[in-house]
N, C-alpha and C positions, 0 to 999 in steps of 0.2 A: 561430737560425732566424728571421732578420728577415723573410723572405718567407713564413713559414708561418702558416696559419690552422688552427684546429681547429673543425670543425663536426660536429653530429650527422648521422647518416646514416640513410636508410630501409632500408639493406641488412639482411639477416638476421644481423647481427653485433651484439654488445653493446658493442663499442668505438666510440668516436667516430672519424670519418674524419679523418685528418690530411692537410691540403692545403698544397701549396707552390706559390707563383706562380713562373713561370719567364720568362726573357727570350724575345723573338721568335726569336732565334737558337737557343735551346734548344728552343723549340716546333717549329722547322723540323726538328729531329732526329726528332721524332715522325713528321712527314710523310715524312721519308726512310726511317724504319723501316717504315712502311706500304708504301712503294714497294719496298724491298729484300725484304720478306716476299713480296710479290706476284711479284717476279722469281724468288725462290728456289722458290716454289710452281710457277711455270711451268717452271723448270729441272728440278725433281724429276719433274714430269709427263713432260717430254721424256726424261729419264734412264730412267724406267720404260718408256716406249714403245720406246726403243732396246734396253734389256735384254730386253724381251719378244721382239723380233726376233732378237737374238743367241741367246737361249735356244732358240728354234726352230731356228736354224742349227746349234746344238750337238746338237739332238735331246734336250734335257734332259727327264728324267723326275724323279720325286720324289727318288730317291737315286742316280741314275746318268745318264750322258749317252752318246749314240751316238758323239760325237766329243770329243776333248780339246783340239784346236787348230784354229783357223781361220787359213788363209793366203790370200794374194793375191800372184800373181806370184812365188811361192817365198819370200815374206817373211812371217814369223810376225806375226800381227796381235793375236790375243788367245787366251788359254788358259783352259780351264775347270779350276778347282782346287777339289776337294772338301775340306771341313773338317768336323771333328766337335768338339763341345764337350759337356760334361756339362750336363744340364738336369734339372729336377724336374717331374714331371707333377703339378701342383697339385690337379687334380680327383681323380686317383687317390689322392693322399696324404690329401686331405680325407675321401674315402670310407672309406679303410682305417684311418686314425688321426685321427678328428675332434678328439679332445682335444689331441693333439700339434699338429695343424694350427692350431687356435684359439690355442694358447699361443705359437706361433711367428709369428703374424701381427703386423705392425707398420704403423704409419702413417708415411708419409714426407711431410714438410712441405717445400715448395719454393716459390719465388717465380716468377711468370710476369708478363711485361709484357703487359697487355691494352690494346691501343690503342683509344681511343674516337674519335680524330680520323680522318677518312677523307679 
């Protein structure tokens, strides 16, 4: 790690923060990531707006819809397909079986890239 520094940090962690210097080209990737995340956010917002309109066209309720298929000029455009999957009501489980719920809880550790560069 030729480009690495180790400095203490003021964060609420007991470990020293490990720092690596990167090239200008690598730093540009961070700027690109910020831009791509903004674009994804805008696309997600637009997708949600479109889905809201389509759900109204389908007459979608919580577990059923008035229509199954949207057509234009006798051409099928989009279909509403209902799916089911098993799920666990965690609140109900915790209330009914608090000991089992506590014993089954787990902590999931994962990494997330948090951009500081704007």
